[in-house]
C-alpha positions as CSV (number, residue, x, y, z in Angstrom):
1,M,109.1,110.3,96.6
2,T,109.2,113.4,98.8
3,G,111.8,115.2,100.8
4,P,114.0,118.2,100.6
5,V,117.2,116.1,99.6
6,I,117.5,112.5,98.3
7,D,120.8,110.9,98.8
8,L,120.4,107.4,97.4
9,G,123.6,105.6,98.5
10,E,125.3,103.1,96.2
11,L,124.8,99.6,95.3
12,R,127.9,98.4,97.2
13,H,129.1,98.2,100.8
14,D,131.5,100.9,101.6
15,P,132.9,101.3,105.1
16,D,130.9,103.7,107.3
17,P,133.0,107.0,107.6
18,D,131.6,107.8,111.0
19,P,131.4,105.2,113.9
20,V,128.5,107.2,115.3
21,P,126.1,108.0,112.4
22,R,123.5,110.7,112.6
23,P,120.0,109.8,111.8
24,P,118.2,111.4,108.7
25,R,116.4,114.7,109.4
26,A,113.4,114.0,107.4
27,H,115.3,114.2,104.1
28,G,114.5,110.8,102.7
29,R,118.0,109.8,103.0
30,P,118.5,105.9,103.3
31,L,120.2,104.7,106.4
32,R,123.2,102.6,105.1
33,L,123.9,100.4,108.1
34,A,125.2,96.8,108.5
35,L,123.3,93.8,109.7
36,V,123.7,90.4,111.2
37,V,121.3,87.5,111.6
38,V,119.2,87.7,114.8
39,L,118.3,84.1,115.9
40,A,114.7,84.7,116.9
41,L,114.0,86.5,113.5
42,V,115.9,83.7,111.5
43,T,113.4,81.1,113.2
44,L,110.4,83.4,112.4
45,A,111.5,84.1,108.8
46,G,112.2,80.3,108.2
47,S,108.7,79.5,108.9
48,V,107.3,82.2,106.5
49,V,105.8,80.9,103.3
50,T,106.8,83.3,100.6
51,P,103.6,84.7,98.8
52,A,103.2,84.7,95.1
53,R,104.6,87.9,93.6
54,P,105.3,89.2,90.1
55,A,108.6,88.2,88.6
56,P,111.4,90.6,89.5
57,V,112.5,92.9,86.8
58,T,116.2,92.6,85.6
59,L,117.9,96.0,85.3
60,P,120.7,96.9,83.1
61,V,122.5,98.7,86.0
62,R,126.2,99.1,86.6
63,S,127.7,98.4,89.9
64,G,127.8,101.5,92.0
65,S,124.7,103.2,90.5
66,D,122.2,105.2,92.4
67,V,118.6,104.0,91.9
68,M,115.3,105.7,93.0
69,V,111.6,105.5,92.0
70,D,109.6,108.7,91.2
71,G,106.0,107.9,90.4
72,D,105.9,105.5,87.5
73,L,109.6,105.8,86.6
74,L,112.7,103.9,87.9
75,L,115.6,106.4,87.7
76,V,119.2,105.2,87.4
77,L,122.2,107.5,87.9
78,E,125.3,105.5,86.6
79,P,128.7,106.2,88.0
80,T,131.2,108.3,86.0
81,N,132.8,106.3,83.2
82,T,136.5,106.2,83.7
83,A,137.2,106.4,80.0
84,T,134.7,109.4,79.1
85,R,134.8,110.9,82.6
86,R,131.1,111.4,82.3
87,A,128.1,109.8,84.0
88,R,124.6,108.8,82.6
89,V,121.0,108.9,83.7
90,A,118.5,106.4,82.5
91,A,114.7,106.2,83.1
92,Y,112.6,103.0,82.9
93,R,108.8,102.6,83.0
94,L,107.4,100.8,85.9
95,P,106.3,98.1,86.6
96,G,107.8,96.4,83.5
97,G,111.1,98.2,83.3
98,E,110.8,99.3,79.7
99,P,113.4,101.9,78.6
100,V,111.9,105.5,78.4
101,W,115.1,107.7,77.9
102,Q,118.8,108.0,78.6
103,A,120.8,111.0,78.9
104,P,124.5,111.9,79.4
105,L,125.3,114.4,82.0
106,S,127.2,117.4,80.5
107,A,129.9,118.0,83.0
108,E,132.8,115.9,84.1
109,A,131.8,115.1,87.8
110,R,131.3,112.4,90.2
111,Y,127.6,112.5,90.8
112,W,126.1,111.3,94.0
113,G,122.3,112.2,94.3
114,M,119.2,112.9,92.4
115,T,116.2,115.2,93.4
116,P,112.8,115.0,91.4
117,L,111.0,118.4,91.6
118,A,108.4,120.3,89.5
119,G,108.8,118.0,86.5
120,M,112.7,118.1,86.6
121,L,115.3,115.7,87.8
122,L,118.2,117.4,89.4
123,A,121.5,115.5,89.5
124,T,124.2,116.7,91.9
125,G,127.8,115.8,92.1
126,Y,131.4,117.0,92.3
127,E,132.6,118.7,89.2
128,I,136.2,117.9,88.1
129,G,138.0,120.8,86.6
130,P,141.4,122.4,86.1
131,E,140.8,124.7,89.3
132,G,140.0,121.8,91.6
133,R,136.7,120.2,92.6
134,D,133.4,122.0,93.2
135,T,129.8,121.0,93.4
136,I,127.4,121.2,90.4
137,T,123.7,120.6,89.9
138,I,122.3,119.7,86.4
139,A,118.6,119.8,85.6
140,L,117.0,117.3,83.1
141,D,113.4,117.2,82.0
142,R,111.8,114.3,83.8
143,A,109.7,113.2,80.9
144,T,112.3,113.2,78.1
145,G,115.8,113.5,79.7
146,A,116.4,116.7,77.8
147,Y,119.0,119.0,79.3
148,R,117.4,122.3,80.9
149,W,120.2,124.0,82.8
150,Q,123.0,123.6,85.1
151,Q,124.5,125.7,88.1
152,P,127.2,125.3,90.7
153,G,126.1,124.0,94.0
154,T,124.3,121.3,96.0
155,V,120.6,121.3,96.0
156,S,117.9,121.6,98.7
157,K,114.2,121.7,98.2
158,L,112.6,124.8,99.7
159,T,109.1,124.8,101.3
160,D,107.6,126.9,98.5
161,G,108.8,124.5,95.7
162,N,111.9,126.3,94.7
163,V,115.4,125.1,95.4
164,L,118.3,126.4,97.4
165,L,121.8,126.0,95.8
166,R,124.9,126.1,98.1
167,T,128.5,126.4,97.0
168,G,131.9,126.9,98.7
169,G,132.5,126.5,102.5
170,E,135.5,125.8,104.7
171,T,138.3,127.8,103.1
172,L,136.3,128.9,100.0
173,P,133.9,131.8,99.8
174,S,130.3,130.7,99.9
175,T,127.2,131.5,97.7
176,L,123.6,130.9,98.3
177,R,121.0,131.0,95.5
178,A,117.2,130.4,95.6
179,I,116.1,129.5,92.1
180,D,113.1,128.3,90.2
181,P,113.7,124.6,89.3
182,C,111.8,124.9,85.9
183,C,114.5,127.2,84.3
184,G,117.1,128.1,86.9
185,T,115.8,131.6,87.4
186,V,117.4,133.3,90.5
187,R,115.0,134.4,93.2
188,W,117.5,135.7,95.6
189,Q,121.2,135.3,96.2
190,L,124.0,136.0,98.6
191,S,127.4,135.9,97.2
192,D,131.1,135.7,98.4
193,F,130.5,135.5,102.1
194,S,132.7,133.5,104.6
195,A,130.4,131.7,107.1
196,E,129.4,128.2,108.2
197,T,125.9,127.6,106.7
198,T,123.3,125.5,108.5
199,V,119.7,124.9,107.3
200,R,116.5,123.8,108.9
201,G,114.8,121.1,107.0
202,T,111.2,120.0,107.4
203,E,109.1,117.4,105.7
204,R,108.1,120.0,103.2
205,G,111.6,121.4,102.6
206,V,114.1,123.9,103.9
207,D,112.6,127.1,105.5
208,R,115.6,128.7,107.5
209,V,119.2,129.4,106.8
210,V,121.7,130.2,109.5
211,L,125.0,131.8,108.8
212,N,127.8,131.7,111.4
213,Q,130.5,134.1,110.6
214,L,133.9,133.3,112.2
215,D,134.6,136.9,113.3
216,G,131.1,138.3,113.3
217,P,127.4,137.9,114.2
218,V,125.1,135.0,113.5
219,E,122.3,135.6,110.9
220,V,119.1,133.9,110.5
221,R,117.5,134.2,107.1
222,D,114.1,133.2,105.6
223,A,115.2,130.6,103.0
224,I,112.1,131.6,100.7
225,T,112.9,135.3,100.5
226,G,116.5,135.6,101.8
227,A,115.3,138.3,104.3
228,V,117.3,138.6,107.6
229,L,115.0,137.6,110.5
230,A,117.6,138.0,113.3
231,R,121.2,139.0,113.8
232,A,123.4,138.7,117.0
233,D,126.9,138.2,118.1
234,L,126.6,134.9,120.0
235,R,130.5,134.5,120.7
236,P,131.7,133.9,124.2
237,P,133.4,136.9,126.0
238,D,136.8,136.0,124.9
239,G,135.6,136.2,121.2
240,G,136.4,132.5,120.5
241,P,134.5,130.6,117.8
242,I,131.3,128.8,118.4
243,G,129.6,125.8,116.7
244,L,126.0,125.9,115.9
245,D,123.4,123.0,115.8
246,L,119.8,123.4,114.9
247,T,116.8,121.4,115.9
248,K,113.1,122.5,115.6
249,D,112.9,126.1,116.8
250,L,116.1,126.1,118.9
251,L,119.6,127.2,117.8
252,L,122.4,125.8,120.0
253,A,125.5,127.9,120.2
254,I,128.3,125.4,121.4
255,D,131.4,127.0,123.0
256,R,133.7,123.9,122.8
257,G,136.5,125.9,124.6
258,S,134.6,126.2,127.8
259,G,132.0,123.4,127.3
260,T,129.1,125.8,127.5
261,V,125.8,125.5,125.4
262,T,123.4,128.2,125.1
263,A,119.9,127.6,123.3
264,Y,118.3,130.5,121.5
265,G,114.9,130.8,119.9
266,L,115.6,130.6,116.2
267,D,113.7,133.4,114.6
268,Q,114.6,136.0,117.2
269,L,117.9,134.7,118.7
270,D,116.3,135.2,122.2
271,A,118.3,133.3,124.9
272,R,116.4,130.5,126.4
273,W,118.8,128.6,128.6
274,T,122.5,127.8,129.3
275,R,124.3,124.6,130.3
276,A,127.8,124.6,131.6
277,R,130.3,121.6,131.5
278,L,128.4,120.1,128.5
279,H,130.7,119.1,125.7
280,V,128.4,118.6,122.8
281,D,129.3,116.7,119.5
282,F,125.9,117.2,117.9
283,A,122.3,117.5,118.7
284,L,119.2,115.4,117.6
285,D,115.6,115.9,117.3
286,C,114.0,113.3,119.7
287,G,110.4,114.4,119.6
288,P,109.4,115.7,123.1
289,V,113.0,116.0,124.2
290,L,116.2,117.4,122.8
291,C,119.0,114.8,122.4
292,V,122.7,115.7,122.4
293,R,125.6,113.5,121.9
294,T,128.4,114.3,124.3
295,G,132.2,114.1,123.9
296,N,132.3,111.2,126.4
297,N,129.9,109.0,124.3
298,E,126.8,109.7,126.4
299,L,123.4,110.4,124.8
300,Q,121.6,113.0,126.9
301,A,117.8,113.8,126.6
302,L,117.2,117.5,127.7
303,D,114.0,119.3,128.3
304,P,113.9,121.7,125.3
305,A,112.4,124.4,127.5
306,T,114.9,124.5,130.2
307,G,118.0,122.4,129.2
308,E,117.5,120.2,132.3
309,V,118.6,116.5,131.8
310,R,115.6,114.2,131.6
311,W,117.8,111.0,131.0
312,S,121.1,109.9,129.8
313,S,122.9,106.7,128.7
314,T,126.0,105.5,127.2
315,Q,124.3,102.4,125.7
316,W,122.6,104.3,122.9
317,G,124.7,105.8,120.0
318,W,121.9,108.0,118.5
319,A,118.1,108.2,118.4
320,W,115.3,109.7,116.4
321,P,111.5,109.9,116.8
322,T,109.1,107.8,114.9
323,G,105.8,106.2,115.8
324,G,105.5,108.1,118.9
325,R,108.6,106.7,120.4
326,L,112.4,106.8,119.9
327,M,114.4,104.6,117.6
328,A,118.0,104.0,118.8
329,N,120.9,101.9,118.1
330,I,123.3,100.2,120.6
331,S,126.7,101.6,120.9
332,G,129.9,99.7,121.1
333,I,129.0,96.4,119.4
334,G,131.3,96.8,116.4
335,P,130.4,97.6,112.8
336,L,127.0,96.0,113.1
337,E,124.0,97.8,114.3
338,Q,121.1,96.7,116.7
339,Y,118.0,98.7,116.9
340,I,115.9,99.2,120.0
341,V,112.7,101.2,121.0
342,L,112.9,103.8,123.8
343,D,110.3,105.8,125.7
344,A,111.2,109.3,124.8
345,L,110.4,110.9,128.2
346,T,112.1,108.2,130.4
347,G,114.8,106.7,128.1
348,Q,113.5,103.2,129.1
349,Q,113.9,100.5,126.6
350,V,110.5,99.0,125.5
351,A,111.5,96.7,122.7
352,D,114.4,95.2,120.9
353,L,113.9,95.0,117.2
354,G,117.2,93.1,116.3
355,R,119.9,93.8,113.7
356,W,119.0,95.0,110.3
357,E,120.3,97.0,107.3
358,L,117.7,99.8,107.7
359,Y,116.0,102.2,105.4
360,Q,113.3,104.8,105.8
361,L,111.0,105.1,102.7
362,G,110.4,108.8,102.5
363,P,109.8,111.3,105.5
364,G,107.7,109.6,108.1
365,G,107.4,106.6,105.8
366,R,107.9,102.8,106.4
367,L,111.0,101.5,108.1
368,V,112.3,98.6,106.0
369,G,115.0,96.3,107.3
370,I,117.0,93.8,105.2
371,R,119.4,91.0,106.2
372,R,120.7,87.9,104.5
373,H,118.8,84.6,105.0
374,P,121.1,81.9,106.4
375,D,120.2,79.6,103.4
376,A,120.0,82.0,100.5
377,G,118.4,85.2,99.5
378,V,117.5,88.2,101.7
379,I,114.8,88.6,104.4
380,V,112.7,91.8,104.3
381,G,111.1,93.1,107.5
382,E,109.0,96.2,108.4
383,L,110.0,97.6,111.8
384,D,107.0,99.0,113.6
385,V,108.4,101.3,116.2
386,G,105.0,102.1,117.8
387,A,104.2,98.5,118.3
388,G,107.8,97.5,119.1
389,E,107.8,94.5,116.7
390,V,109.1,93.5,113.3
391,R,106.8,92.0,110.7
392,I,108.5,89.8,108.0
393,V,107.0,90.9,104.8
394,D,109.0,89.0,102.2
395,V,111.9,86.5,101.5
396,L,113.7,87.0,98.2
397,P,115.5,83.7,97.4
398,D,117.3,85.1,94.3
399,A,118.8,88.2,95.9
400,T,122.5,88.0,96.8
401,G,122.8,91.3,98.7
402,E,123.9,94.8,97.9
403,C,120.4,96.1,98.3
404,Q,118.8,99.5,98.1
405,A,115.2,100.1,99.5
406,I,113.3,102.6,97.4
407,T,109.7,103.7,97.7
408,G,107.7,100.5,97.2
409,Y,110.6,98.5,95.8
410,L,113.7,96.7,96.6
411,V,116.9,96.6,94.3
412,C,119.3,93.8,95.1
413,S,122.2,92.2,93.3
414,A,121.3,88.9,91.8
415,A,123.1,86.4,89.5
416,G,124.0,88.2,86.4
417,G,123.2,91.8,87.4
418,Y,120.6,93.6,89.5
419,Q,116.9,92.9,89.9
420,L,113.9,95.1,91.1
421,W,111.3,93.5,93.4
422,K,107.9,95.0,94.3
423,L,107.6,95.1,98.1
424,T,104.5,93.5,99.5
425,D,102.3,95.7,101.8
């Protein structure tokens, strides 16, 4: 798998903490959304003859584990044992599922993600200690599971192959460190600063870091070298705080007090345009347009060069570009999500893809939807946004739910445990 950060979710159904979730920013993160049966697709799936497939692999996986595939290895991050207060990582060889290694994680923590990089496996979580809770990343050798190093912070892959570790935030002093994943050697660091940190992520990794100081200027830094590219005080005339949002080469300074948004070029902080009476919750990359979610539950598409409104709608919760179009969800239909396809420049709906639990398999990868079959098992569909259609790729009669889609595979609960299915092309 590729991507700057891999957040794998859990093999369970937790309530969504945000009624208007943000889409992934090319980080390979899975979209953990609910689903219901769509009548037309039920009819279609019922007529599909399930093709012959290899028998699923039964996995010795505890409920709540994180699972991912990296090359020929299936990697399992088990939740923290309540008795020992420690977690464990195990590796299994694909396609057969033979055990390769297992390793306890050395720190008492609640781990939530894995990042494979440069022959290492980086496990990140919240450390539990006498002084409270902080983040920690532990590096294991991918081939053997041997411990290599550990450092405080959450991890992001950089475009040069190194990693960025971030600690602190909110009321705590922050630290940034760029390190070599092989051995934890520090390339550059910035310690004990008080600023909100925002990064720009690309499919190759993070390349920019933006620091928003509460009572000082905004800094834009090169994430590879730590060098300051631009520095400017972007606060309003009254000196009040601003929020920052970042999309492509634009930095949005959001003055929520006055409802004013100003766009700046990222690398030079040169002013591009200003919009008044625009109360922005967050911004989204929508391909040829810039999407903002407003305080009155409206999705607006702006011309990124001028800030002028191209279209707006209260129907859509959020959107992100894929297949030359926009994928969006419908607002206000309860906890279940229905996906539609929009023309990015006009906002017109061009297709309805139905309701699915949706996953993206890597940056720019396949969109896989999962929903329960009305009789038994789960239906697996591939959502083709460019064509505006869903292709049913498999029906798994033994799966009972609680699924994770990972590159090329699907892990679901089944009678007696969890099983791994190879997805058909």
